Structure formats: structure tokens, C-alpha cells
C-alpha positions as a Markdown table, in Angstrom:
| # | Residue | x | y | z |
|---|---|---|---|---|
| 1 | Met | 0.0 | 0.0 | 0.0 |
| 2 | Lys | 1.4 | 3.4 | -1.0 |
| 3 | Leu | 1.2 | 6.2 | 1.5 |
| 4 | Thr | -0.5 | 9.2 | 0.2 |
| 5 | Asn | 0.8 | 12.8 | 0.2 |
| 6 | Glu | -1.9 | 13.6 | 2.7 |
| 7 | Gln | -0.8 | 10.8 | 5.1 |
| 8 | Val | 2.8 | 11.9 | 5.0 |
| 9 | Ala | 1.9 | 15.5 | 5.2 |
| 10 | Ala | -0.1 | 14.9 | 8.4 |
| 11 | Val | 2.9 | 13.4 | 10.1 |
| 12 | Val | 5.2 | 16.2 | 9.0 |
| 13 | Thr | 2.7 | 18.9 | 10.0 |
| 14 | Glu | 2.4 | 17.3 | 13.5 |
| 15 | Ala | 6.1 | 17.2 | 13.8 |
| 16 | Ser | 6.5 | 20.8 | 12.7 |
| 17 | Lys | 4.1 | 21.9 | 15.5 |
| 18 | Lys | 5.9 | 19.8 | 18.1 |
| 19 | Met | 9.4 | 21.1 | 17.2 |
| 20 | Ser | 8.8 | 24.0 | 19.5 |
| 21 | Asp | 9.3 | 21.5 | 22.4 |
| 22 | Pro | 13.1 | 21.1 | 22.7 |
| 23 | Asn | 12.6 | 17.5 | 23.9 |
| 24 | Tyr | 10.5 | 16.4 | 20.9 |
| 25 | Ser | 13.4 | 15.7 | 18.6 |
| 26 | Ala | 15.4 | 13.9 | 21.3 |
| 27 | Val | 12.3 | 11.7 | 22.1 |
| 28 | Met | 11.8 | 10.9 | 18.4 |
| 29 | Val | 15.5 | 10.0 | 17.9 |
| 30 | Gly | 15.8 | 8.1 | 21.1 |
| 31 | Gly | 12.6 | 6.1 | 20.5 |
| 32 | Phe | 13.7 | 5.2 | 17.0 |
| 33 | Val | 17.2 | 4.1 | 18.2 |
| 34 | Glu | 15.6 | 2.0 | 20.9 |
| 35 | Gly | 13.1 | 0.3 | 18.6 |
| 36 | Gln | 15.3 | 0.0 | 15.6 |
| 37 | Thr | 18.7 | -0.8 | 17.0 |
| 38 | Pro | 20.1 | -2.5 | 13.8 |
| 39 | Val | 19.0 | 0.5 | 11.7 |
| 40 | Ala | 20.6 | 2.9 | 14.1 |
| 41 | Gln | 23.8 | 1.0 | 14.0 |
| 42 | Phe | 23.7 | 0.9 | 10.2 |
| 43 | Ile | 23.1 | 4.6 | 10.0 |
| 44 | Ser | 25.9 | 5.3 | 12.5 |
| 45 | Ala | 28.3 | 3.3 | 10.4 |
| 46 | His | 27.9 | 6.0 | 7.7 |
| 47 | Thr | 29.2 | 8.8 | 9.9 |
| 48 | Asp | 32.0 | 9.7 | 7.6 |
| 49 | Asp | 29.7 | 9.7 | 4.5 |
| 50 | Leu | 27.2 | 11.9 | 6.2 |
| 51 | Gly | 29.6 | 14.4 | 7.7 |
| 52 | Gly | 29.4 | 13.7 | 11.5 |
| 53 | Ala | 27.2 | 13.1 | 14.4 |
| 54 | Glu | 24.8 | 15.9 | 13.8 |
| 55 | Ser | 24.0 | 14.5 | 10.4 |
| 56 | Ile | 23.4 | 11.1 | 11.9 |
| 57 | Val | 20.9 | 12.5 | 14.3 |
| 58 | Asn | 19.2 | 14.3 | 11.5 |
| 59 | Val | 19.0 | 11.1 | 9.4 |
| 60 | Ile | 17.6 | 9.2 | 12.4 |
| 61 | Phe | 15.0 | 11.9 | 13.0 |
| 62 | His | 13.8 | 11.7 | 9.4 |
| 63 | Cys | 13.7 | 7.9 | 9.6 |
| 64 | Ala | 11.6 | 8.2 | 12.7 |
| 65 | Leu | 9.1 | 10.4 | 10.8 |
| 66 | Val | 9.0 | 7.8 | 8.0 |
| 67 | Ala | 8.4 | 5.0 | 10.5 |
| 68 | Thr | 5.7 | 7.1 | 12.1 |
| 69 | Ala | 3.9 | 7.5 | 8.7 |
| 70 | Phe | 4.0 | 3.8 | 8.1 |
| 71 | Glu | 2.8 | 3.0 | 11.7 |
| 72 | Arg | -0.1 | 5.3 | 11.5 |
| 73 | Asn | -1.3 | 4.1 | 8.2 |
| 74 | Arg | -0.3 | 0.4 | 8.2 |
| 75 | Gly | 0.0 | -0.5 | 11.8 |
| 76 | His | 3.0 | -1.7 | 13.7 |
| 77 | Val | 6.5 | -1.4 | 12.2 |
| 78 | Arg | 8.6 | -4.4 | 13.3 |
| 79 | Glu | 12.3 | -4.0 | 14.2 |
| 80 | Leu | 14.2 | -4.3 | 11.0 |
| 81 | Thr | 17.0 | -6.8 | 10.6 |
| 82 | Tyr | 20.3 | -6.5 | 8.7 |
| 83 | Asp | 18.8 | -8.8 | 6.1 |
| 84 | Asp | 15.9 | -6.3 | 5.6 |
| 85 | Leu | 18.5 | -3.5 | 5.1 |
| 86 | Asp | 20.5 | -5.7 | 2.7 |
| 87 | Asn | 17.5 | -6.4 | 0.6 |
| 88 | Ala | 16.6 | -2.7 | 0.4 |
| 89 | Ser | 20.1 | -1.7 | -0.6 |
| 90 | Arg | 19.9 | -3.3 | -4.0 |
| 91 | Gly | 20.0 | -0.6 | -6.7 |
| 92 | Glu | 19.4 | 3.1 | -6.3 |
| 93 | Pro | 17.3 | 3.8 | -3.2 |
| 94 | Leu | 15.8 | 7.1 | -4.3 |
| 95 | Tyr | 14.8 | 5.7 | -7.7 |
| 96 | His | 13.1 | 2.7 | -6.1 |
| 97 | Leu | 11.4 | 4.7 | -3.5 |
| 98 | Lys | 10.0 | 7.1 | -6.1 |
| 99 | Glu | 8.4 | 4.0 | -7.7 |
| 100 | Arg | 7.2 | 2.3 | -4.5 |
| 101 | Gln | 6.4 | 5.3 | -2.2 |
| 102 | Pro | 6.3 | 8.6 | -4.2 |
| 103 | Ala | 5.0 | 10.6 | -1.2 |
| 104 | Leu | 7.9 | 9.6 | 0.9 |
| 105 | His | 10.3 | 10.2 | -1.9 |
| 106 | Asp | 9.0 | 13.8 | -2.3 |
| 107 | Phe | 9.1 | 14.3 | 1.5 |
| 108 | Ile | 12.8 | 13.3 | 1.6 |
| 109 | Leu | 13.8 | 15.5 | -1.3 |
| 110 | Ala | 11.9 | 18.5 | 0.1 |
| 111 | Asn | 13.3 | 18.2 | 3.6 |
| 112 | Val | 16.8 | 16.8 | 3.4 |
| 113 | Glu | 19.5 | 18.6 | 1.6 |
| 114 | His | 22.5 | 16.2 | 1.8 |
| 115 | Pro | 22.4 | 13.7 | -1.0 |
| 116 | Glu | 24.0 | 10.9 | 1.0 |
| 117 | Ser | 21.4 | 11.5 | 3.8 |
| 118 | Gln | 18.6 | 11.4 | 1.2 |
| 119 | Lys | 19.8 | 8.0 | -0.1 |
| 120 | Leu | 20.2 | 6.5 | 3.4 |
| 121 | Ile | 16.7 | 7.7 | 4.5 |
| 122 | Ala | 15.3 | 6.3 | 1.2 |
| 123 | Leu | 17.0 | 3.0 | 1.9 |
| 124 | Ile | 15.5 | 2.8 | 5.4 |
| 125 | Ala | 12.0 | 3.7 | 4.0 |
| 126 | Leu | 12.3 | 0.9 | 1.4 |
| 127 | Ala | 13.3 | -1.6 | 4.2 |
| 128 | Ile | 10.3 | -0.6 | 6.3 |
| 129 | Asp | 8.1 | -0.8 | 3.2 |
| 130 | Gly | 9.4 | -4.3 | 2.4 |
| 131 | Ala | 9.1 | -5.6 | 6.0 |
| 132 | Glu | 5.3 | -5.6 | 6.1 |
């Protein structure tokens, strides 16, 4: 099931409103790291590609938003495995995400500037999508 632009926008709008709370981002990132440990480790392994720890936190935050969109519209998102990540890493993630989840593709391109970050978030989105 493809997420709609409206479904993704609802999650983004809610996040935008909650960003005034300085703890919101930390809670989102912490919750994602706790619930998706292999994914967090995988993202952290790309520190050099992404440009440092701040970029890692930014990627994890956006992955948490992606996971929230899937949870709200499909139900529970299970903890991904390294096999899930490996399966999603075949080919160009942004290209495949545009085909499978165009609303998420557009969200990533509109909200994430760094190309390597975009690819990594797209890969995680594909892994979540494939792990139904």
C-alpha cells in the first residue's frame, strides 16, 4: 500500500508543530534508536559519508518520521534486521522509493539537503516498506 501525500503531510505537520518543544526531537530520535537498533547501528556506520554526528541525528529523526507515517497508516512497524537492510540496498534507493512510495520520496527531497542522507533515509524507507 502506497502512502498518500496527505498521510505523509499529516505526520510532517504534526512534527512541525511539536518542534517548539526542545525535547521532541530527542524523544523521536531516542525512540527510533531503541526500537530500531540494527537500523541505528547501520546509520551510525555511515558517519564519515554523512559528515558527522549531527547529520546522523538528522537522518535518524527523518527515519523516525518515515516510520511514524508507516505505523499510522499500516499499523506496527517491526524491528528491521540487517537482512531487511541488505534487501533494500539493491539498486538506487531514491529511484526505487519514487516507484514504491512517491509521497515519501517527495518528502525526503523536500526536507533533506545532503544527497547521502537522502539515499540513506530512502533505503530505510524501502526496508520498512518491504518488511510488512
